C-alpha positions in Angstrom: -18.7 -79.8 76.4 -22.7 -79.0 77.1 -24.5 -80.7 79.8 -25.2 -83.8 78.6 -22.1 -84.5 77.0 -20.5 -84.1 80.2 -22.8 -85.9 82.0 -21.7 -89.3 79.4 -18.0 -87.6 80.0 -18.4 -88.5 83.8 -20.5 -91.3 83.0 -22.8 -90.0 85.3 -26.4 -89.3 84.7 -28.0 -85.9 83.2 -31.4 -84.6 84.0 -32.5 -80.7 82.0 -34.3 -78.5 84.0 -33.7 -75.8 81.8 -37.1 -75.3 80.9 -38.6 -75.3 84.9 -38.4 -72.5 86.5 -35.4 -71.8 88.4 -36.2 -69.4 91.4 -37.2 -73.5 92.9 -34.3 -75.8 93.3 -35.0 -79.3 91.9 -32.9 -81.9 92.6 -32.9 -85.5 91.0 -30.1 -87.4 92.1 -29.1 -89.9 89.3 -27.9 -93.7 90.2 -24.6 -93.8 89.1 -21.9 -95.6 91.4 -19.4 -93.0 90.4 -20.7 -89.0 91.0 -23.9 -87.8 91.3 -24.9 -84.8 88.7 -27.6 -82.7 89.8 -28.9 -79.7 87.8 -30.7 -77.2 89.8 -31.6 -73.5 90.0 -28.4 -70.8 88.6 -26.2 -70.2 91.3 -25.2 -66.4 91.3 -22.6 -64.1 92.7 -23.4 -60.4 93.4 -20.7 -60.0 90.7 -21.0 -60.8 87.0 -20.3 -64.7 86.7 -21.0 -67.5 85.1 -24.1 -70.1 85.7 -22.8 -73.1 88.2 -24.0 -76.7 88.5 -24.0 -78.4 91.5 -22.8 -81.8 91.9 -21.1 -84.8 93.9 -18.8 -87.4 93.4 -19.1 -90.8 95.4 -16.0 -91.9 96.9 -15.6 -95.3 98.8 -15.9 -93.4 102.0 -17.1 -90.4 101.7 -19.5 -88.3 99.1 -17.7 -84.7 98.3 -20.0 -81.9 97.3 -18.7 -79.8 94.3 -19.7 -77.2 91.8 -18.5 -76.7 88.2 -18.9 -73.6 85.8 -17.8 -73.7 82.6 -15.7 -75.6 79.8 -11.9 -75.9 79.4 -8.5 -76.9 80.9 -9.6 -78.2 84.4 -9.1 -75.3 87.0 -9.1 -76.7 90.6 -10.0 -74.3 93.6 -9.6 -75.1 97.1 -11.3 -73.3 99.6 -9.9 -72.0 103.0 -10.6 -73.9 106.9 -14.2 -73.3 107.8 -15.2 -71.7 104.9 -16.6 -73.5 101.4 -17.0 -73.5 97.7 -18.4 -70.0 97.8 -14.7 -68.6 98.8 -13.2 -69.3 95.5 -16.5 -68.6 93.6 -16.2 -65.6 94.6 -12.9 -64.3 94.2 -12.0 -66.1 91.2 -15.4 -65.9 88.7 -15.3 -62.4 88.6 -11.7 -63.2 86.6 -12.7 -66.3 84.5 -15.9 -64.3 83.4 -13.1 -62.3 80.8 -11.5 -65.5 80.7 -12.7 -68.4 78.3 -10.9 -72.1 78.2 -11.4 -73.0 81.8 -13.7 -75.3 83.6 -13.7 -74.4 87.7 -14.1 -77.5 89.8 -14.5 -76.1 93.1 -15.6 -78.9 95.7 -16.2 -78.5 99.7 -13.8 -79.6 101.5 -14.4 -82.6 104.4 -16.5 -81.1 107.3 -16.9 -78.5 105.5 -19.7 -76.7 102.8 -22.1 -79.9 101.9 -19.1 -82.5 102.3 -19.5 -84.1 105.9 -16.9 -85.2 107.7 -16.5 -88.7 108.6 -15.6 -90.2 111.8 -12.7 -92.1 110.2 -10.6 -88.7 108.5 -8.3 -87.8 111.5 -5.7 -86.9 109.5 -4.3 -84.0 106.9 -3.0 -87.4 105.1 -6.2 -88.7 104.7 -8.2 -85.2 103.5 -5.4 -85.5 100.8 -6.3 -89.0 99.9 -10.0 -87.7 99.3 -8.6 -85.0 97.6 -6.9 -87.3 95.0 -9.3 -89.7 95.0 -11.6 -86.5 94.0 -9.5 -85.6 91.1 -9.3 -89.0 89.8 -13.1 -89.6 89.7 -13.4 -86.1 88.1 -10.6 -84.3 86.4 -9.5 -87.9 85.5 -6.8 -88.0 83.5 -6.0 -84.5 82.1 -3.9 -82.1 83.4 -5.1 -79.4 86.1 -4.5 -76.1 87.7 -4.6 -75.1 91.0 -5.5 -72.5 93.6 -5.4 -72.6 97.2 -6.8 -70.5 99.6 -5.5 -70.5 103.0 -5.8 -74.4 104.1 -6.6 -74.9 101.0 -3.2 -73.7 99.8 -1.8 -76.2 102.5 -3.9 -79.1 101.1 -2.5 -77.7 97.3 1.0 -78.3 98.0 0.5 -81.7 99.1 -1.0 -82.3 95.7 2.7 -81.3 94.2 4.2 -84.1 96.1 1.4 -86.3 95.1 0.7 -85.1 91.3 2.9 -82.5 90.5 3.9 -84.3 87.6 -0.3 -84.0 86.4 -0.1 -79.7 87.2 0.4 -76.9 84.9 0.3 -74.1 88.0 0.0 -73.8 91.0 -1.8 -70.7 93.0 -1.3 -70.1 96.8 -3.3 -67.1 98.2 -2.8 -66.5 101.5 -1.4 -70.3 102.4 -1.1 -71.8 105.1 2.0 -73.3 105.9 1.7 -75.7 108.6 -0.2 -75.4 112.4 -0.9 -72.1 113.7 1.8 -72.8 116.6 4.9 -72.9 114.2 3.6 -69.4 112.1 5.7 -66.1 112.3 2.6 -63.5 112.0 2.4 -59.6 112.4 0.2 -58.3 114.3 -3.0 -57.2 113.5 -3.4 -53.8 112.1 -6.4 -52.3 110.5 -5.3 -50.0 108.1 -8.6 -48.2 106.5 -11.9 -48.0 108.6 -15.2 -46.7 107.9 -18.4 -47.1 109.7 -20.1 -50.2 108.7 -23.1 -50.9 110.2 -23.6 -55.2 111.1 -27.0 -55.1 111.9 -27.8 -58.5 110.3 -24.7 -60.3 111.2 -24.0 -62.5 114.4 -21.9 -61.3 117.1 -19.4 -64.4 116.5 -18.9 -63.3 113.1 -18.5 -59.8 113.9 -15.5 -60.2 115.7 -14.2 -62.4 113.7 -14.5 -59.8 110.8 -13.1 -57.3 113.2 -10.0 -59.5 114.3 -8.8 -60.3 110.7 -10.0 -57.6 108.2 -7.3 -55.0 107.5 -9.6 -52.6 105.7 -12.7 -52.6 107.3 -15.7 -51.3 105.4 -19.4 -52.1 104.2 -18.3 -53.1 100.9 -15.5 -55.7 102.2 -18.0 -56.7 105.2 -20.7 -57.3 102.5 -18.1 -59.1 100.7 -17.9 -61.3 104.1 -21.0 -61.6 103.7 -21.5 -63.6 100.9 -18.3 -65.2 100.3 -17.4 -66.1 103.9 -19.9 -66.2 106.5 -21.8 -68.7 104.9 -19.5 -71.5 104.8 -18.5 -70.9 108.4 -22.4 -71.5 109.4 -22.4 -74.7 107.1 -18.9 -76.0 109.2 -19.0 -79.4 111.1 -17.4 -77.7 114.5 -16.8 -81.1 115.6 -15.0 -83.0 112.8 -13.0 -79.7 112.1 -12.2 -79.7 116.1 -10.8 -83.5 115.3 -9.4 -83.1 112.4 -7.1 -79.7 113.8 -5.4 -81.8 116.4 -3.6 -83.7 113.5 -3.1 -80.5 111.2 0.6 -81.1 109.4 1.2 -83.6 107.0 3.2 -86.6 108.2 5.7 -85.5 105.4 7.5 -82.0 105.0 5.8 -80.0 102.8 8.6 -77.7 102.0 10.8 -81.0 101.1 9.5 -81.3 97.2 12.0 -84.2 96.0 12.0 -82.1 92.9 11.5 -78.0 92.0 8.3 -77.7 90.2 8.8 -75.9 87.2 5.3 -74.9 86.1 3.9 -70.8 86.7 3.3 -70.2 90.5 1.7 -67.4 92.1 2.2 -66.2 95.9 -0.1 -63.8 97.4 0.2 -62.8 100.9 -1.4 -59.9 102.7 2.0 -57.5 103.8 -1.3 -57.2 107.5 -2.0 -60.7 107.7 -2.3 -62.1 110.9 -3.9 -65.5 109.9 -0.9 -67.0 108.1 1.4 -64.2 107.8 3.7 -63.7 104.9 7.3 -64.8 106.0 7.3 -68.3 106.1 6.3 -69.2 102.6 9.3 -67.6 101.6 11.6 -70.4 102.9 10.3 -72.7 100.0 10.5 -70.4 97.2 13.5 -72.2 95.7 10.7 -75.2 95.2 9.2 -73.2 92.8 11.7 -71.6 90.2 8.7 -69.9 88.2 7.1 -68.3 91.0 5.9 -65.0 91.4 6.3 -64.2 95.2 3.8 -61.1 96.2 3.5 -59.1 99.2 1.0 -56.8 98.9 0.7 -53.7 101.2 -2.8 -53.2 102.7 -4.5 -56.4 102.9 -4.3 -58.8 105.2 -6.4 -62.4 105.2 -9.1 -61.4 102.7 -6.8 -60.4 100.2 -8.4 -60.9 97.6 -11.5 -58.8 98.8 -9.1 -56.0 100.9 -6.7 -55.6 97.2 -9.2 -56.5 94.7 -7.5 -54.8 91.6 -3.8 -56.2 92.3 -5.5 -59.5 92.9 -7.3 -59.9 89.8 -4.3 -58.4 87.9 -1.7 -60.6 89.3 -3.8 -63.6 89.2 -4.3 -62.5 85.2 -1.0 -62.5 84.8 -0.2 -65.8 86.3 -3.1 -67.5 84.2 -1.7 -66.2 81.0 1.7 -67.8 81.9 -0.1 -70.7 82.4 -1.6 -71.3 79.5 1.5 -69.8 77.8 3.3 -72.6 79.8 1.2 -75.1 78.8 1.4 -75.0 74.9 4.7 -75.0 75.1 
């Protein structure tokens, strides 16, 4: 599907700036009542990826900013807290650049990235309402697959409660299973450390890296600077502080009405001191087609600390999703 047909599909207006200088951001809003499409300069990460399009979807009370890459079956990627879509682009685009047939949808969740955090939004159920509305507007009636990182994994499990009959697969990457005070966590343990230059990194981000990273190398820090720190800087701390008071859903995410029978992948770091790896085991029986992997030498940044295993396991999961979807 090309850009113009994509705009017609979503009932959005489209402006092609392919002949303009992509080193300058060019933003032209549409007048659509639904989703506004923006064609701006090419977006890049340090590894080879496809080009992305920044877009926005206007719901009744909130506008969700998101990025779309590729064409094909929808893949919804939900980032962690307090990050933005760049965390998921950095994790998954190196995989999809070698795999055709998937349209990746990377939203900025409320209060993060370019999506504002409105005062009326104070519970996770309301966040799930926003996410469901976004899916109905952008993905529409298509079946889709979901990946969630950390907090995004919590929301992904919420989607299973609401939209399981439309989902072809689920990937939970170092997922949150609930509020911090309920988590069974290992102590922080550094497995490997090399000399690092923090010269251009703010002190609060240096502390965050040192307190979370299991593999502390310059390469890992550079990945943080590309995929993590920009989202942390963009987050609305006041909004997230209010939302944190109601971190849990009103329902038990472990209590599915029936098992989710599509291919699932749980990916945990053995040294993850943020979300841990033990709590998710309690819900495993609700996912009869799940692979449950706990990786050594990996913490809450598993995709950066164990990139080879992350890409291999994710690729195998995508194989299973494609196989199951084709019957």
